[in-house]
C-alpha positions, 0 to 999 in steps of 0.5 A: 492499505492492504497487508498481503503477508505477515511472517515472524518467528520460527513456528515454535509457540514459546519463542519471541521472534527477533524479526517480523516481515510484513508485505503491504501495498497501497491502492491510492487515488490521485489525491495522494502521492507515492512520496507522501505515503512513504513519508507518512509510513516512515513518520509512523514507524519512527514515532514508535522508535522501531528498528526497521527497513523498507523496500519500496516498489511502485507498480503503477501510479493512480490515474483519472480517465479523461472524459470522452466518447469511450467514457460516455459509452461505458457509463451509458452501458453501466446505467442501463 
């Protein structure tokens, strides 16, 4: 989980901002799913009674590289 941008208010110090905008992303492994992460985020926000909206974008699924000659060559190079 990484917060990449957080913005609220008008820049004045004595004003309570009416909204907060946060941009965040997950870099997750094959042990998780996008649907599972979405569900968990909604569960946490709902538990705290927040009025929110989320716009989700999936830029890529996690993957594992299958074993083979290329992986063996990379591992050998890194080990030396």
